[in-house]
C-alpha positions as CSV (number, residue, x, y, z in Angstrom):
1,X,-2.4,-3.8,-6.6
2,X,-4.3,-3.7,-3.4
3,X,-7.8,-2.6,-4.0
4,X,-11.4,-2.3,-2.9
5,X,-13.7,-5.3,-2.9
6,X,-17.4,-4.8,-2.2
7,X,-17.8,-8.4,-1.1
8,X,-16.4,-7.0,2.2
9,X,-17.8,-3.5,1.7
10,X,-21.3,-5.1,1.7
11,X,-20.6,-6.0,5.3
12,X,-20.5,-2.3,6.1
13,X,-23.7,-1.1,4.5
14,X,-25.4,1.0,7.0
15,X,-24.7,3.6,9.6
16,X,-25.5,3.9,13.3
17,X,-27.8,6.6,14.6
18,X,-26.3,6.3,18.1
19,X,-24.9,9.4,19.9
20,X,-21.2,10.0,19.9
21,X,-18.8,12.8,20.6
22,X,-17.1,12.3,17.2
23,X,-17.1,15.3,14.9
24,X,-19.2,15.2,11.8
25,X,-18.6,17.1,8.6
26,X,-21.9,18.6,7.5
27,X,-20.5,20.1,4.3
28,X,-16.8,19.8,3.7
29,X,-15.7,22.8,1.6
30,X,-14.7,21.8,-2.0
31,X,-11.5,23.9,-1.7
32,X,-9.4,24.5,1.4
33,X,-6.4,26.9,1.8
34,X,-3.3,24.8,1.2
35,X,-1.0,24.0,4.1
36,X,2.2,26.0,4.6
37,X,5.5,24.9,6.2
38,X,6.4,21.8,8.2
39,X,9.5,19.5,8.0
40,X,10.2,15.9,7.4
41,X,13.4,14.4,8.9
42,X,14.5,11.6,6.6
43,X,16.9,8.8,7.5
44,X,18.1,5.7,5.8
45,X,15.5,2.9,6.1
46,X,18.1,0.2,6.3
47,X,21.5,1.8,7.0
48,X,22.8,0.3,3.8
49,X,24.6,2.9,1.8
50,X,23.6,1.1,-1.4
51,X,19.9,1.4,-0.5
52,X,18.6,4.8,-1.6
53,X,15.2,4.6,0.2
54,X,14.7,7.0,3.1
55,X,12.2,6.7,5.9
56,X,10.4,9.2,8.2
57,X,7.5,9.7,10.5
58,X,5.3,12.7,10.1
59,X,2.8,13.9,12.7
60,X,-0.7,15.1,11.7
61,X,-3.6,16.0,14.0
62,X,-6.6,13.7,14.5
63,X,-8.8,16.7,13.9
64,X,-7.5,19.6,11.8
65,X,-10.1,21.9,13.3
66,X,-9.1,20.9,16.9
67,X,-5.4,19.8,16.8
68,X,-5.3,19.3,20.6
69,X,-7.3,16.1,20.4
70,X,-4.4,13.9,19.4
71,X,-1.9,13.0,16.6
72,X,-1.3,10.3,14.1
73,X,2.3,9.5,13.3
74,X,2.4,8.6,9.6
75,X,5.0,6.3,8.2
76,X,6.6,7.7,5.0
77,X,9.1,6.1,2.6
78,X,10.9,8.1,-0.1
79,X,12.8,6.7,-3.1
80,X,14.8,9.6,-4.4
81,X,14.9,10.3,-8.1
82,X,17.4,7.8,-9.5
83,X,18.9,10.4,-11.8
84,X,19.1,13.7,-9.7
85,X,19.9,15.7,-12.8
86,X,16.5,14.8,-14.2
87,X,14.6,15.3,-11.0
88,X,11.2,17.0,-11.6
89,X,9.8,16.9,-8.0
90,X,7.9,14.5,-5.7
91,X,5.1,12.1,-6.6
92,X,2.8,10.8,-4.0
93,X,1.5,7.3,-4.6
94,X,-1.3,5.3,-3.2
95,X,-2.2,1.6,-3.9
96,X,-5.9,1.6,-3.0
97,X,-8.0,-0.1,-0.4
98,X,-9.2,1.9,1.5
99,X,-7.2,0.6,4.4
100,X,-4.0,-0.5,2.7
101,X,-0.7,1.1,3.5
102,X,1.3,2.6,0.6
103,X,5.0,2.5,1.7
104,X,5.7,-0.6,-0.4
105,X,5.2,1.3,-3.6
106,X,8.2,3.5,-2.7
107,X,10.3,0.7,-1.3
108,X,10.3,-1.1,-4.6
109,X,9.1,1.5,-7.2
110,X,10.5,-0.1,-10.3
111,X,8.1,-3.0,-9.8
112,X,5.1,-0.6,-10.1
113,X,6.3,2.4,-12.2
114,X,8.2,3.0,-15.4
115,X,11.9,3.6,-15.1
116,X,11.7,7.1,-16.4
117,X,9.3,8.0,-13.6
118,X,11.7,6.5,-11.0
119,X,14.5,8.4,-12.6
120,X,12.7,11.7,-12.5
121,X,10.6,11.7,-9.3
122,X,11.1,11.3,-5.6
123,X,8.5,8.5,-5.2
124,X,6.7,9.2,-1.8
125,X,4.7,6.3,-0.4
126,X,2.9,6.6,3.0
127,X,0.6,4.6,5.2
128,X,-2.5,6.7,5.5
129,X,-3.9,7.5,9.0
130,X,-5.2,4.4,10.7
131,X,-3.4,2.0,8.3
132,X,-0.3,-0.1,8.1
133,X,2.7,1.1,10.1
134,X,1.3,4.5,10.9
135,X,0.2,4.8,14.5
136,X,-2.2,4.5,16.0
137,X,-3.7,2.1,13.5
138,X,-7.2,0.7,13.4
139,X,-7.0,-2.7,15.0
140,X,-10.2,-4.5,15.8
141,X,-9.9,-8.3,15.8
142,X,-7.4,-11.2,15.4
143,X,-9.6,-14.0,14.1
144,X,-11.3,-13.2,10.8
145,X,-13.0,-16.6,10.6
146,X,-15.2,-15.7,13.5
147,X,-16.6,-12.5,11.9
148,X,-16.6,-13.0,8.1
149,X,-17.7,-16.5,7.3
150,X,-21.3,-16.5,8.5
151,X,-23.8,-18.0,6.1
152,X,-24.5,-15.2,3.5
153,X,-27.8,-16.7,2.5
154,X,-29.6,-17.4,5.7
155,X,-32.7,-19.5,5.5
156,X,-33.6,-19.8,9.2
157,X,-34.0,-17.3,12.0
158,X,-31.0,-18.7,13.7
159,X,-28.8,-18.3,10.6
160,X,-30.0,-14.7,10.2
161,X,-29.3,-14.0,13.8
162,X,-25.7,-15.3,13.5
163,X,-25.1,-13.1,10.4
164,X,-26.4,-10.0,12.2
165,X,-24.5,-10.8,15.4
166,X,-21.2,-11.2,13.5
167,X,-21.5,-7.7,12.2
168,X,-22.5,-6.4,15.6
169,X,-19.6,-8.0,17.4
170,X,-17.1,-6.8,14.8
171,X,-18.3,-3.2,15.3
172,X,-18.2,-3.6,19.0
173,X,-14.6,-4.9,18.9
174,X,-13.5,-2.0,16.7
175,X,-15.1,0.5,19.1
176,X,-13.5,-1.2,22.1
177,X,-10.0,-1.5,20.6
178,X,-9.8,1.6,18.3
179,X,-12.7,3.8,19.3
180,X,-10.5,6.8,20.0
181,X,-9.4,7.1,16.3
182,X,-12.4,5.8,14.4
183,X,-14.0,9.2,14.0
184,X,-10.9,10.6,12.3
185,X,-9.8,8.2,9.5
186,X,-12.0,9.5,6.7
187,X,-10.9,10.2,3.2
188,X,-11.3,13.9,3.8
189,X,-8.8,13.9,6.6
190,X,-6.3,11.8,4.6
191,X,-6.6,14.3,1.8
192,X,-5.6,17.1,4.3
193,X,-2.6,14.8,5.4
194,X,-1.5,14.7,1.7
195,X,-1.5,18.4,1.6
196,X,0.5,18.7,4.8
197,X,3.0,16.2,3.4
198,X,3.3,18.3,0.3
199,X,4.0,21.4,2.2
200,X,6.6,19.7,4.4
201,X,8.3,18.4,1.3
202,X,8.6,22.1,0.2
203,X,6.7,21.5,-3.0
204,X,4.2,24.2,-4.2
205,X,2.8,21.7,-6.7
206,X,3.1,17.9,-6.5
207,X,2.3,14.9,-8.7
208,X,0.1,12.0,-7.7
209,X,-0.5,8.4,-8.9
210,X,-3.4,6.5,-7.3
211,X,-4.8,3.0,-8.0
212,X,-8.4,1.8,-7.3
213,X,-9.6,3.6,-4.1
214,X,-6.4,5.7,-4.6
215,X,-8.4,7.2,-7.5
216,X,-11.1,8.4,-5.0
217,X,-8.4,9.7,-2.7
218,X,-6.7,11.5,-5.5
219,X,-9.9,12.9,-6.9
220,X,-10.8,14.3,-3.5
221,X,-7.3,15.8,-3.1
222,X,-7.3,17.5,-6.5
223,X,-10.8,18.9,-5.8
224,X,-9.9,20.1,-2.3
225,X,-6.4,21.5,-3.2
226,X,-6.5,22.2,-7.0
227,X,-3.8,24.8,-6.9
228,X,-1.2,22.3,-5.6
229,X,-1.7,19.8,-8.4
230,X,1.1,19.4,-10.9
231,X,-0.3,16.2,-12.5
232,X,-2.5,13.3,-11.4
233,X,-3.2,9.8,-12.6
234,X,-6.3,7.9,-11.4
235,X,-6.1,4.2,-12.4
236,X,-9.0,1.9,-11.9
237,X,-11.3,4.8,-11.0
238,X,-14.6,4.6,-9.3
239,X,-17.8,6.5,-10.1
240,X,-17.5,9.5,-7.7
241,X,-21.2,10.2,-7.9
242,X,-22.4,6.8,-6.9
243,X,-23.6,6.4,-3.4
244,X,-22.6,3.5,-1.2
245,X,-25.3,1.1,-2.5
246,X,-25.1,2.1,-6.1
247,X,-21.3,1.7,-6.0
248,X,-21.9,-1.8,-4.6
249,X,-24.4,-2.6,-7.3
250,X,-21.9,-1.4,-10.0
251,X,-19.2,-3.6,-8.5
252,X,-21.4,-6.6,-8.1
253,X,-22.3,-6.3,-11.8
254,X,-18.6,-6.0,-12.7
255,X,-17.7,-9.2,-10.7
256,X,-20.6,-11.1,-12.1
257,X,-19.6,-10.1,-15.7
258,X,-16.1,-11.4,-15.2
259,X,-17.2,-14.6,-13.4
260,X,-19.6,-15.3,-16.3
261,X,-16.6,-14.9,-18.7
262,X,-14.6,-17.2,-16.5
263,X,-17.2,-19.9,-16.5
264,X,-17.8,-19.6,-20.3
265,X,-14.1,-19.9,-20.9
266,X,-13.9,-23.0,-18.7
267,X,-16.9,-24.6,-20.5
268,X,-15.2,-24.2,-23.9
269,X,-11.8,-25.5,-22.8
270,X,-11.6,-29.3,-22.3
271,X,-8.4,-28.8,-20.4
272,X,-10.1,-26.7,-17.7
273,X,-10.1,-28.7,-14.5
274,X,-13.7,-27.5,-13.9
275,X,-14.9,-28.2,-17.4
276,X,-17.6,-30.6,-16.4
277,X,-18.4,-31.8,-20.0
278,X,-18.9,-28.2,-21.1
279,X,-21.2,-27.2,-18.3
280,X,-19.0,-25.3,-15.8
281,X,-22.0,-23.0,-15.2
282,X,-24.3,-25.8,-14.1
283,X,-21.6,-27.4,-12.1
284,X,-20.9,-24.2,-10.2
285,X,-24.6,-23.7,-9.5
286,X,-24.8,-27.1,-7.9
287,X,-21.5,-26.7,-6.0
288,X,-22.5,-23.4,-4.4
289,X,-25.7,-25.0,-3.2
290,X,-23.8,-28.1,-1.9
291,X,-21.4,-25.8,0.0
292,X,-24.4,-24.2,1.7
293,X,-25.9,-27.6,2.7
294,X,-22.6,-29.3,3.5
295,X,-19.6,-27.0,4.1
296,X,-16.2,-28.6,3.6
297,X,-13.8,-28.9,6.5
298,X,-10.1,-28.3,5.7
299,X,-8.5,-27.7,9.1
300,X,-10.0,-28.4,12.5
301,X,-8.8,-25.0,13.6
302,X,-10.2,-23.1,10.7
303,X,-13.6,-22.2,9.4
304,X,-15.4,-24.6,7.1
305,X,-15.5,-23.8,3.4
306,X,-19.1,-22.6,2.9
307,X,-20.7,-20.1,0.5
308,X,-19.1,-17.2,2.2
309,X,-15.6,-18.5,1.7
310,X,-16.4,-19.5,-1.9
311,X,-17.7,-16.1,-2.8
312,X,-14.7,-14.4,-1.3
313,X,-12.4,-16.8,-3.2
314,X,-14.1,-16.1,-6.5
315,X,-14.0,-12.4,-6.0
316,X,-10.3,-12.6,-5.2
317,X,-9.6,-14.4,-8.5
318,X,-11.7,-12.0,-10.5
319,X,-9.2,-9.2,-9.9
320,X,-7.0,-10.6,-12.6
321,X,-7.3,-13.4,-15.2
322,X,-3.8,-14.5,-14.0
323,X,-5.6,-16.1,-11.0
324,X,-8.2,-17.9,-13.1
325,X,-6.2,-21.2,-13.4
326,X,-6.0,-21.3,-9.6
327,X,-9.8,-20.8,-9.2
328,X,-10.5,-23.5,-11.9
329,X,-8.5,-26.0,-9.8
330,X,-10.0,-24.9,-6.5
331,X,-13.5,-25.3,-7.8
332,X,-12.7,-28.7,-9.2
333,X,-11.1,-29.8,-5.9
334,X,-14.1,-28.5,-4.0
335,X,-16.4,-30.5,-6.2
336,X,-14.4,-33.6,-5.1
337,X,-14.7,-32.6,-1.4
338,X,-11.4,-30.7,-1.0
339,X,-12.0,-27.0,0.0
340,X,-8.3,-26.1,0.5
341,X,-8.0,-24.2,-2.7
342,X,-11.0,-22.0,-2.0
343,X,-9.8,-21.4,1.5
344,X,-6.4,-20.3,0.2
345,X,-7.9,-17.8,-2.2
346,X,-10.2,-16.6,0.7
347,X,-7.1,-16.1,2.9
348,X,-5.3,-14.2,0.1
349,X,-8.1,-11.7,-0.1
350,X,-8.0,-11.2,3.7
351,X,-4.2,-10.9,3.7
352,X,-3.8,-13.8,6.0
353,X,-0.2,-14.5,6.8
354,X,1.6,-17.8,7.0
355,X,1.6,-17.7,10.8
356,X,-2.2,-17.3,10.8
357,X,-2.2,-13.6,11.7
358,X,-3.7,-10.8,9.6
359,X,-2.8,-7.2,8.9
360,X,-5.3,-4.5,9.7
361,X,-6.4,-3.8,6.2
362,X,-10.0,-5.0,6.6
363,X,-10.5,-3.2,9.9
364,X,-9.3,0.1,8.4
365,X,-11.3,-0.6,5.2
366,X,-14.6,-0.8,7.2
367,X,-13.6,2.2,9.4
368,X,-13.0,4.5,6.4
369,X,-16.0,3.4,4.4
370,X,-18.3,3.7,7.3
371,X,-17.3,7.4,7.6
372,X,-17.2,8.2,3.9
373,X,-20.6,6.9,3.0
374,X,-22.3,4.5,5.4
375,X,-25.4,3.7,3.3
376,X,-28.8,2.5,4.7
377,X,-29.5,3.0,8.4
378,X,-31.0,-0.4,9.5
379,X,-30.8,-4.1,8.9
380,X,-34.2,-4.0,7.2
381,X,-33.2,-1.2,4.9
382,X,-30.1,-3.0,3.9
383,X,-32.0,-6.2,3.2
384,X,-34.3,-4.3,1.0
385,X,-31.5,-4.0,-1.6
386,X,-31.0,-7.7,-2.0
387,X,-33.4,-8.1,-5.0
388,X,-31.4,-5.4,-6.8
389,X,-28.2,-7.2,-6.2
390,X,-29.7,-10.5,-7.3
391,X,-30.9,-8.8,-10.5
392,X,-27.4,-7.6,-11.5
393,X,-25.4,-10.5,-10.0
394,X,-27.6,-13.7,-10.0
395,X,-24.7,-16.0,-9.0
396,X,-22.6,-13.7,-6.7
397,X,-25.3,-11.4,-5.1
398,X,-25.0,-13.0,-1.6
399,X,-21.3,-12.3,-1.6
400,X,-22.1,-8.6,-1.7
401,X,-25.0,-8.6,0.9
402,X,-23.6,-10.7,3.7
403,X,-23.2,-8.3,6.6
404,X,-24.3,-5.2,8.4
405,X,-21.0,-3.7,9.7
406,X,-22.0,0.0,9.5
407,X,-25.4,-0.5,11.0
408,X,-23.7,-0.8,14.4
409,X,-20.9,1.7,13.7
410,X,-20.8,4.5,16.3
411,X,-18.5,7.1,14.6
412,X,-20.6,9.6,12.8
413,X,-20.1,10.0,9.0
414,X,-17.6,12.5,7.5
415,X,-18.9,12.2,4.0
416,X,-16.4,12.6,1.2
417,X,-16.5,15.8,-0.7
418,X,-18.2,16.1,-4.1
419,X,-15.7,15.5,-6.8
420,X,-15.2,18.2,-9.5
421,X,-11.4,18.6,-10.0
422,X,-12.2,22.3,-10.8
423,X,-9.0,24.2,-11.5
424,X,-6.7,21.2,-11.2
425,X,-5.9,21.0,-14.9
426,X,-5.8,17.9,-17.1
427,X,-6.1,14.6,-15.1
428,X,-5.5,11.1,-16.7
429,X,-8.1,8.4,-15.7
430,X,-7.4,4.8,-16.7
431,X,-10.2,2.3,-17.1
432,X,-9.9,-1.4,-18.0
433,X,-12.4,-3.3,-20.2
434,X,-12.4,-6.4,-17.9
435,X,-12.1,-4.7,-14.5
436,X,-14.4,-6.4,-12.0
437,X,-13.7,-4.1,-9.1
438,X,-13.9,-0.8,-10.8
439,X,-15.8,-1.4,-14.1
440,X,-14.9,0.7,-17.1
441,X,-18.2,2.6,-16.9
442,X,-17.2,3.8,-13.4
443,X,-13.9,5.1,-14.8
444,X,-15.8,6.9,-17.5
445,X,-18.0,8.6,-14.9
446,X,-15.0,9.7,-13.0
447,X,-13.6,11.2,-16.2
448,X,-16.8,13.1,-16.8
449,X,-17.1,14.3,-13.3
450,X,-13.6,16.0,-13.5
451,X,-13.4,19.4,-15.1
452,X,-10.6,18.2,-17.4
453,X,-10.6,14.4,-17.2
454,X,-8.8,12.4,-20.0
455,X,-9.6,8.7,-20.3
456,X,-7.3,5.8,-21.3
457,X,-9.2,2.6,-22.0
458,X,-7.0,-0.5,-21.6
459,X,-8.1,-3.8,-23.1
460,X,-7.4,-6.4,-20.4
461,X,-9.1,-8.7,-17.8
462,X,-7.6,-7.2,-14.7
463,X,-8.1,-4.5,-12.1
464,X,-6.2,-1.3,-13.0
465,X,-4.5,-0.9,-16.3
466,X,-1.1,0.8,-15.9
467,X,1.7,-1.5,-16.9
468,X,-0.5,-3.8,-19.0
469,X,1.1,-2.7,-22.3
470,X,3.5,-0.2,-23.7
471,X,0.7,2.1,-25.0
472,X,-0.7,2.9,-21.6
473,X,2.7,3.0,-19.8
474,X,4.3,5.3,-22.3
475,X,1.3,7.6,-22.5
476,X,1.0,8.0,-18.8
477,X,4.7,8.4,-18.3
478,X,4.9,11.1,-20.9
479,X,2.0,13.0,-19.2
480,X,3.6,12.8,-15.8
481,X,7.0,14.0,-17.1
482,X,5.6,16.9,-19.2
483,X,2.0,17.5,-17.8
484,X,1.0,17.6,-21.5
485,X,-1.9,15.5,-22.8
486,X,-3.4,15.8,-26.3
487,X,-6.4,13.4,-26.2
488,X,-9.8,13.3,-24.7
489,X,-10.0,9.5,-24.9
490,X,-7.4,6.9,-26.0
491,X,-7.6,3.2,-26.5
492,X,-4.6,1.0,-25.5
């Protein structure tokens, strides 16, 4: 699943105090009157009679309080209930991010959801405002190497200046290329889009399934529009009460924990390519220092593999233990002077395509986070957090403190509403024991914050838990089909 990674989020850790005409939400109400009316005109996505998926565009205002400012055209995909006689209603789905589009979940729903859900729900995926195929989309830059591979542990004034300037230039490019929409892509606004979609679908109550950041989006939705909630599942849930930097610290701790487990496993396994006579830990510590002193060149047209690339590669692999073999080999190759494996994992994180182009996920990611909770206000205030990151993540800290994207951001914050879930009914939260990106403790805190949160704990080394085993899949599907749940906490 697409999901949030604070290694990038740390690059957006402070807000600008510059003037702008953008609106700012001083105190978004925790509950808003639900939308009424609207229409969605569906048509076949492919023209193939055997393909049930339907596509549509749906217009929503930039600013719900001032609709004349402009409109987003949201891309929607619907996979109708496979068994119409069993149809319960519609289910909105979101894969995370923030910044990722969600139409792919509806284009191929059996890959992501149990068959009985596909039988009984119209699965509705959409690309949230500013993302994916929705227009206009946040689109800042083309060459990620230029902006996100600066030395994350600067030791000279020149290196520090390069790091700061990379963040400044990224923000300036975003303002130049997407400045008109940057004030309007907050989570609060996307939540209002969700309610507008619900109303246009003709559903008084609707179901929702969100992964990773999709848990934040879902929690804000069921808090803002509790009377429209039929059922909701929040998988890989974040701590809704953590501010920007605390959330970053929690995630840094989670990635460090998983990376420690990775190195320990490699040290114990003589077949691990990075075994190093049982000292993978020591070998890594030396390698990361070597990459700082002597980055590896893979391609004359690409960035060198330095600490920044290595940290991103490691974080990418920590999303699931299924990628650990790839990281073992990549580290072993880098030790021998070949950085191609680390660069490949880095590119996977940034969604680099085979032709060298990128989607707009990272640009939208930063835009949304800088509105929702921008964190400290200056470079100096941001730097002051470094010792705290080093304390919880001794090996990976600099991967989480390597930029200042929001320091130079011009759009004023539209801080996400406080999460309560009051009046929404029972909500299932899923937490995974070995989740680096959204640690189990964060999911516990989401459960506690909700008025009627119910927690499923999944034992696995991966980000998000649904689909890991029959226990969690069956339990979640039963709840979504019936809205009934009989436990406060369940272990799967």
